[in-house]
N, C-alpha and C positions, 0 to 999 in steps of 0.2 A: 132089518131092513136095510142092506146100503145105499145110503143117500144118493141119487145121480148127478150128476149135473146139470139135467134135463130132462123134459118128458118131448121127446119129438115123433110128430106126423108127418109122415111122408107119401102123398097120395103121385104116384106115377101109374100111366099104364104100361110101364115097362118097369114096373120094378124088380120082378126077379133076375131082369139085367144089372139090376145096381144088387146085388147081394154083398161084395167089394166094400164100396161105400157106406154100406148099413154095419158092417162088421167094423170099419176102422171108428166107425163116430160110435161104435159099442165101446172097444178097448178105449177110447177116450174121456169114459163114463157117461155117457147117454144112455137113454134109453129111448126104444126107436119102435112104435106100431104103425105098420105100412096098408097101403091098401092102393089100389089098380084103378078106383074112378073115383068122381067128384061126389056123384050119393053117399056113395060109402064115407068118403071123408067126412061130410056134412055130417054125417049121422055121429062118425066116432066124434066128431067135436061137439056135439048132440050131450051125447053120456058121458065123457071122459074130458079131465081139465088138461090139457097141454099148455106147453112156453111154447112152442112156437110151431108152426106148418113149413113142409118144402111140399114145394105146389108144383107142378106140369103146368105148362099151359097147351098142348095139345095132346087131347085124351076123346075118347068116343066118347059119344052122350051130350055131357056137360061137361064145357071149355076147361080152362083154368082159370080166366077170368070171372066169367057165371060162378064157380068153386067160389071165388074169394070175393064174390060180394054177399055170398049167403053165409060164409065163415065169416064173415067182419058182422052183418046184421046177427048172428049166435050171440060172436064175441069181438065187438068193437079194437079193444086191445090187441087183440093178438096176436102177434107177430108174424108174417107170412115173408117166406125169401121164394118168391118168382124162379123159377128153372125150365128153361125153353131152348129150343135149336132155335130158334125167330130171331133173327136178326133188326128185326122190323121197327124202326121209330115210332110206328103210332101203339105200339103195342105194349112199347116202353113207357112210352106217358101215359096211355091207359092205366099200365100197372102203378106205376106214379100217383097218377091222380087218387087211388085205390089206396094210396097209402102204405103203400108194401112198404119192408123192412131193408129187402136187395133182390136184384134183377143180377142170374145168372146165367150165361149161355153156353150150353151143352158145344162137343163132349166139357164135361169137367172130372176132374181129379178129386182124389177124395180131401186130402188137405185143402184145397181150392173150397169144398162143401165145409171143411172143421173150419176155417181160418173166417166163415163165413158165418157159421151158427153162434164159434164165441165171442164172434164180432155183438149178435146181437144178442143172445144170451148174458156175457156177461162185460158187456161194456161199462156199467154203471159201477162195479164194482172193479172194475180194473181200475175205472180213472178213481173213485175213493181211496183206492189204497195210493196210488200213485200220488194223489191229493195227499192224503196221512203222509206218507211219507218224505213229502217233497219241502209240507209245510217243518217236520220234527228237522228234518237235516239246515233249514232257514231258522230256523227258531234261533240258537246258536246265534247265527252270523247279523240278525237284526238285533241281537242283545246288544253283542261289537260295535255295531256301527250306529247305536244308541248312544254307546258310554264313547263313543269319540265323534259325535254330530258337530262339528264346530261352525256349518254354515248351512245356511238355507238349502242350498242345493243338496245339500247330504238330509235334511228335513223331509224335506219334498219326493227324493226317492223312497227314503223311510214308509211315509204315508203310502206313496204308489204302492208300494208293495203286501204293505197291510190290506189296503184294500183287494190288493189280485188277492192274496187269499181269502179275504170277506168274501168277495165273490164268488172263487171256487169252490169253497166251502157249500156257500149256496146250492150253489150248482150241482153239483154232487149228493146234496142235502146232507152233508156229512157232517152231524151233532156233534162226536166224542168229541173233539178239539176243539168244539166254537168256545169254550171256556179259560182252555187254554190264551187262544188268541185275542180273546175280550182283556182278559188280563196282563197280557202283554201290549195291546192299544191303549187299557191305563196307566202301564208303565212309562210307556213311550210319553205319553202326556207329561206328567211328573218331570219330566226330564226336559222334556218343549219347552213346558212353562220356565223353567229356569233359564233355558234359549233365550227367549223371546225378553225375558225379563233382563238381562244379561245386553241384549243387541238390538233390540228398537229402539230407543234413544240415540244410537248411530244410526240409523235406515234412514233417520228424519232430519239429521241433520246432514246428511250425505248424500248427491248424486248418483254414487255407486252404493246400488242398494236392490234386492228386490223390488219387483215391479208391482206394488202397494198400489190402492183403489183407487189414490187423483191420481195416477201414472196411466189407466188402462188407455185410458182415451188415446192420448198421447204413442202410448208405445203399439197398441192393436186397433186404431182405430184410423187415425188422424196418413198415416202412411199410405194407404189405398184410397181415401178419398184426395190426397194430392197426386194420386196416379189418374186420377177422375173414374176410379172403381165406385159403381154403388154401394153400399154399403146396408144391412140389416144388423144393425146393434142390437142385438136381443138380451136382456136381463130378467136371467130367474131368480126373483126372491130366496133366498136362504136357501138356495139348492147346494148341496154337499158336494165333493168328489165321487165318492161313490156311488151317488146315483145320476152325477154325469155318466159315469162307468157304465152304469147298467142300462142307460141311453145309449152308448157309443154303437153300438150291433146296428139300430133301428136308425140312427144319423145318419153312419157310412153306406146306406142301402144313396142315397141320395149327396153325398160330401163327402169329397175326403178331404181328412179333421189334421189340422196340426194341435197339437196343448204347448198351450205357455202357463207355466207358475206364475202364481201372484199372491200376494197375504193381505188378508183384508184390514186393514186401520184397527185402530183399538176407540172405541170399543167395536166390538165386533157386531152391532149392529144398523140395524138399516137410517136412522136418520144419522149417521155417522159416514157408515162406511158408503151409502148406495149415492147420497149427496156426495160426498169428495168423488164416486165416479163420474156424476153429470159434472159436478163444476171444475174439476181437476185440481179443486183446492185445499188443504185439511182445514177440519172443522170450525177451527179457533179464527182464519181464513173467510172461508164463507159466510160466517156469525161477521164478521167486522163489514166484509163488502155489502152484505144482504141484513138491516136490522130483522126485515119480520122474519125472516127463518129464526135468527137467534129469539125472537119473542116467544114461537110458537117453542120453541125448544127451552125454554124457562119455564112457560105456564107446563108442558109435558100434557098439553091437548090439543086437542084436535089432526088435522094433517100434518104428520114433520118433515111429510118431503113432497110438499105442493108447489116447490119452485124448482124442481125436475127439469121441464121446459124449456126455460130461462136458462136456469145454469147451464144445459147444452149449448144454447145460442150462442149464448155469452163466450165457452168457454171457444166454440167452432169461432165464434171472432177474433179473439184469441193468439187460434193458431191461425190464422193467417188465411182461414175459410169461410167466412163472413159472406161470400157470394153462392156457398154452397146450398143446397135447398133442404129443409127436414121436418119431418113429420113425426113429433110424438105420439104415442099412445101407452099408454096404463089399464092392463085389462085386472078386474077383479073378478066377474063371475064371468060364469060358461056361458051365458046370453052374450053377453058385451066381446067375447073373442067369438063366436057362431057370426056376430055382425061386420066384426073386423074383415075375417075373412070372406064374407057375401062380395064387400066391397072392397079387397086388395089390388084390384086392378087400376082402382081412382090413386093409387100410392106408388104406383112403379115407378113413377118419370120423377120421383125426389131424389137426390144426392145421397140423403143420407133418414132411415128410417128405422126409429128408435122405440123399441118396444119392452114394455115391463110387466110378466106376468106373475102373478101373486101366487098362483096356484101352492107351488111345495109351503110355503109360509102358510096360508091356510088349513092346509089340510093337517099342518102341526099344532096350529090353534084351534081348530074346531077337536081335533081327536082328544086334546084336555079338556075337552068341557062336554066328550061323550062316550057311554062304555061302548055302545055298540064297534064305534071307532077305533077304542082302543083294544077290542076285540079282534077287529078283522088287520087292526097295525101293532102288532104286540110289539115290535121290537124296530130296530134297523134294518134287517131284513126284510119284514113285514113292510117298514116307508122305502126301501127301495123299489119294491116291487108295486107298491100303491101308484109310486110317482111312473113306472115304468108303463103299468097297464092306462095310467089316465093318457101318458105322451104320446102310446101304440093309438090309442082314438079318440083324439086331439085334434081340434082345428089347430093349431100352431104350428101341426105338424103338417097341416092343409097348407097352411101359409109356407112354412120354411118351402115347403117342396114348389111349391109356383115361382116364390122370390127364387130360389136356384134352377128354374127353367127359364127365368128371363136375364139370367149371369147376373144376379147379388150375389156377391162375398157374406156370408153370415158372418159376424162374430158375435160367442155368445156364451154369455158369466155369468156370476152372481154376484151380490156384494159378500155375500158371507154365510156360512153352514150353519148347522145348529148340532148341538152336543144330545145325547139323554142324559137326564141330571139325576142322582139316585141318593146325594148325599146332602142335608140342611145343612147351613151354619148360621147362626145369629147374627143379625146387621144390630148396630145401634143407630137408630136414627130418627129424628123426630115425623108430624105426620104432612111435612111440607117437602120431604124425600120423594126423587122419583119412583116409580112406578115397578120397576123394570126388575125380573126374575134373575139374569145373571149378570148384569153391570147397574149400577146403582147411581145418581149423585144427589147432592143434598147437604147442608151445612153441619160441617166434621160430625161427618158417617164413619162408624167404625165396625172394623170384624177383625175375626182371626187370622193374623197374616200367614197361616197354615192353607187359609178358605180363600185368602182375598189379597187380590195386590192393590194396596192404598195408595192413591193419586195424589198428589197433594199439590206437585210444583207444576201448573197446567200447563205453563211457556211450553217446556220442554219436551210436553207429549204432547200440543200443539191442540190441547182443548179450549174450550170458550169455557171463563166460568158465567154459571146460570145461579149465580144469585152470591150472598154474601157467605163469606168462609168456604165457599163452596169445592167438594174434594168428591172423587169419584171412588166407588169399589170396583171392581172386574173381578167376576168368581173364576178361580182355579178347577184344574182337572173335571169331576163332573158335580160341583156344590153346585147349590142353588143358594138364594138368600130369604130370611124366617126372621121375621117379627121377633119376638122371645113372647110378647103378650096376646102373638095371631098363630104360634106354632101349630097346637093342634089343627086350626080350622084348615091351613095350607097344605102343611106338610103330605098328606093322602093324596090332595089334588093334584099338587106340583111335582112329585117322585115316579120317577117312571115317563117324564115327558118332555118333548124335545124343544130346549131356549137355546138363546143365542145371546151374544152383548160380552161373554168373558173370552176365557184365552186358553183356548185348545186347536190341537191338528184340525179337527173336524171342525171348526168355527171360521178360523184363519185359513187354511190351505181351499185358495178356489184357482180351480183350473180357467182358461180364456181358451174357448174353443176356436180357430179358426179355421174357416169351413168353404172349399173351393165347391163352386157346384159340381157334379161330373157331366 
């Protein structure tokens, strides 16, 4: 039997007058069944499998809306196109509320019907084919751009294109080219690591540089405060560019968004990058200026970001904005967020409202410890979806909407991203070395140069010495660090987990969303 483009049931009390339309659809490859009233249409839907229903509104007996509701009770996923002579808005509203696929107003010509059927039945297929052909055409272009990329701006464009394809493949449920995209991202990361090794030190020594972590307040928050605008400065711990872009449509419901590129300092880890954001200083500077911060980083115990409130307050003063009122709030748990939401009205008179949200980072850590979460969040796509679902139903979405309604500008960013690690790298280190998976510091620690950058000139990298003969190791690509005597213990636990602290596009490329309330 010849395969059809789809089985369509057409329900209309004047079905005999629609013969030309039916013949046209049949010539296009659709199998058409017909009936002249709602009751018969409902019976057809009970007895046979259809891909689409074309439904008239004004029929004797059951009208179109009543028929639609019964059809949806039988098969909620069956798409329905309503065709009617009425242009009444109430009917359109009713039909839309019942989740019809299309609404057409008579008279309609055969091509109109064909186009509506094609859009409903073949939309996913057409989009998928377009996505595949688009990526195949751009694959070589990205490869060439990667070879020629000699600036941060070039790499930002490349990574944004790769993220765009990740989201497109996900939206179209396109698995065929997924592995090719994964391999291209890995290839780009190898080149990106070399780019960072060749350029990072010059950025630290030059004011003409990309926006680094310690520049974010100065470039993205300070100008608004100087114009006496109220600002919510929101730092989403460990949120990646692809996760930001997955949230973009939700954020755009309440805000107009400008995206500024920035890059995390190294190590791309919270004690370094987030402290740099709030202090406006490099790690060697804030450790020297605040000895207690140095103490906790040397011991590698307790909260390594316990001074953020003071850091931000002092940065305001150094920026000539000491008169601005500040409220700082760090939120770890859902109930803390809900409490904050319930009393957000108490904070509306502050000039600067700084919020740190730890959900994304906690999700990564909890996933490593839970087989159930690993199954729910199996890969980067699952991670994006989990973040999106959380935000859709979260207290922070309600808070941002309320802040926007009273005129707050929102500057939303992250301290760093994360990468899914897959390859173990052996590290020679003593028991006093730090416990990081993507970065380590300790006394004369070593790893293969293929898997890690070995930093011994701490002054050039603006890093604090955290012990005698201290050096740092930063993982490249998707490597993670293992000790030789414990590799079997940790290999299975760490492989496939999301980690941060090393050198990769996912960890270092951080967007700054500057959001104006609509």
